[in-house]
C-alpha positions in Angstrom: -225.8 55.7 51.4 -229.5 55.3 52.1 -231.1 52.2 50.5 -234.7 53.5 50.7 -235.1 57.2 49.7 -238.7 57.3 48.7 -241.9 55.5 49.8 -245.1 55.1 47.8 -247.4 58.2 47.9 -250.3 56.4 49.5 -248.0 55.2 52.3 -246.7 58.7 52.7 -250.2 60.1 53.0 -251.0 57.5 55.7 -247.8 58.0 57.7 -247.5 61.7 57.2 -244.1 63.5 56.6 -242.6 62.8 60.0 -243.8 59.1 60.0 -242.5 58.7 56.5 -239.0 60.0 57.5 -239.0 57.7 60.5 -240.2 54.7 58.4 -237.5 55.4 55.8 -234.8 55.7 58.5 -236.1 52.5 60.1 -235.9 50.6 56.8 -232.4 52.0 56.0 -231.1 51.0 59.5 -232.7 47.6 59.1 -231.3 47.1 55.6 -227.8 48.3 56.7 -227.8 45.9 59.6 -228.9 43.1 57.3 -226.2 44.1 54.8 -223.6 44.0 57.6 -224.8 40.6 58.7 -224.7 39.3 55.2 -221.2 40.7 54.7 -220.1 39.1 58.0 -221.7 35.8 57.0 -220.0 35.8 53.6 -216.7 36.8 55.2 -217.0 34.0 57.7 -217.9 31.5 55.0 -215.0 32.7 52.8 -212.7 32.4 55.8 -213.9 28.8 56.4 -213.5 28.0 52.8 -210.0 29.4 52.7 -209.2 27.5 55.9 -210.6 24.2 54.4 -208.8 24.7 51.1 -205.6 25.6 52.9 -206.0 22.5 55.1 -206.5 20.4 51.9 -203.4 21.9 50.3 -201.4 21.3 53.5 -202.5 17.7 53.5 -201.7 17.3 49.8 -198.3 19.0 50.3 -197.6 16.6 53.2 -198.6 13.6 51.1 -196.4 14.7 48.2 -193.5 15.5 50.6 -193.9 12.1 52.1 -193.8 10.5 48.7 -190.8 12.5 47.8 -189.1 11.6 51.1 -189.8 7.9 50.4 -188.5 8.2 46.8 -185.4 10.0 48.0 -184.8 7.4 50.6 -185.2 4.6 48.1 -182.8 6.2 45.6 -180.3 7.0 48.4 -180.5 3.4 49.5 -179.9 2.2 45.9 -177.0 4.7 45.5 -175.5 3.5 48.8 -175.8 -0.1 47.7 -174.2 0.7 44.4 -171.4 2.7 46.0 -170.7 -0.3 48.4 -170.6 -2.7 45.5 -168.3 -0.5 43.5 -166.1 0.1 46.5 -165.9 -3.7 47.0 -164.9 -4.2 43.4 -162.2 -1.6 43.7 -160.9 -3.1 46.9 -160.7 -6.5 45.2 -158.9 -5.1 42.2 -156.5 -3.2 44.5 -155.8 -6.5 46.4 -155.2 -8.3 43.2 -152.9 -5.5 42.0 -151.0 -5.6 45.4 -150.6 -9.4 45.0 -149.4 -8.9 41.4 -146.9 -6.2 42.5 -145.7 -8.4 45.4 -145.2 -11.3 43.0 -143.4 -9.1 40.5 -141.2 -7.7 43.2 -140.4 -11.2 44.5 -139.6 -12.2 40.9 -137.3 -9.2 40.4 -135.6 -10.0 43.7 -135.1 -13.6 42.6 -133.7 -12.4 39.2 -131.4 -10.0 41.0 -130.2 -12.7 43.3 -129.6 -15.0 40.3 -127.7 -12.3 38.5 -125.7 -11.5 41.6 -124.8 -15.2 42.0 -123.8 -15.5 38.3 -121.7 -12.4 38.6 -120.0 -13.7 41.7 -119.4 -17.1 40.0 -118.1 -15.3 36.9 -115.9 -13.0 39.0 -114.5 -16.0 40.9 -113.8 -17.8 37.6 -112.1 -14.7 36.1 -110.1 -14.2 39.3 -108.8 -17.8 39.1 -107.9 -17.4 35.5 -106.1 -14.2 36.2 -104.2 -15.8 39.1 -103.4 -18.8 37.0 -102.1 -16.5 34.2 -100.0 -14.5 36.7 -98.7 -17.7 38.2 -98.0 -19.1 34.8 -96.2 -16.0 33.7 -94.2 -15.9 36.9 -93.2 -19.6 36.6 -92.7 -19.8 32.9 -91.1 -16.4 32.3 -87.7 -17.3 33.6 -87.8 -20.5 31.5 -88.8 -18.6 28.3 -86.2 -16.0 29.0 -83.5 -18.7 29.2 -84.8 -20.4 26.0 -84.8 -17.1 24.1 -81.3 -16.3 25.3 -80.0 -19.6 24.2 -81.7 -19.3 20.8 -80.5 -15.8 20.0 -77.0 -16.0 21.5 
C-alpha cells in the first residue's frame, strides 16, 4: 500500500505529472524502507528485551532452585539425624530386651534344674519307701502269717 498517494497541487504544477509520479514513488519507497528499518529496530529491541527478561528469569529460577536444594539438603540432613537417633534408641531397646530375655531364659533354666533336682530327690525318697515297704512286707509277712494262724487255730 502506498503511503503517499497525492501531493499538493502547487507542487504538482511545479513537478509536472511525470515528476509528481516519480516524487510520489520516491517518497513511498523511502517511507517503506524507513518502515522496514523501524520494524527491524523494534523487532531487535523486542528480541533483546525478551533475551534480557529470559536471562533474568533463568537467574531467578537458578537462585530459587539453589535455595530449594539447600532447604532440601538441610531437611534431609535433619531427617537422617532423626532416623539415626531413632535407630539407636531401637537398638538400645532391642539390646535391653535381649538381655531381659536371656535373664528370663536363665531363670527358667534354673527353675527347671531346681524342679528336676526336687523330683529326683522325691523319686529317690519314694523309691526308698517303696523298697522299705516291700522289704518289710517280705520280712514281716511270714511272721504275721504265723501269728494269725496261731490266733485263729
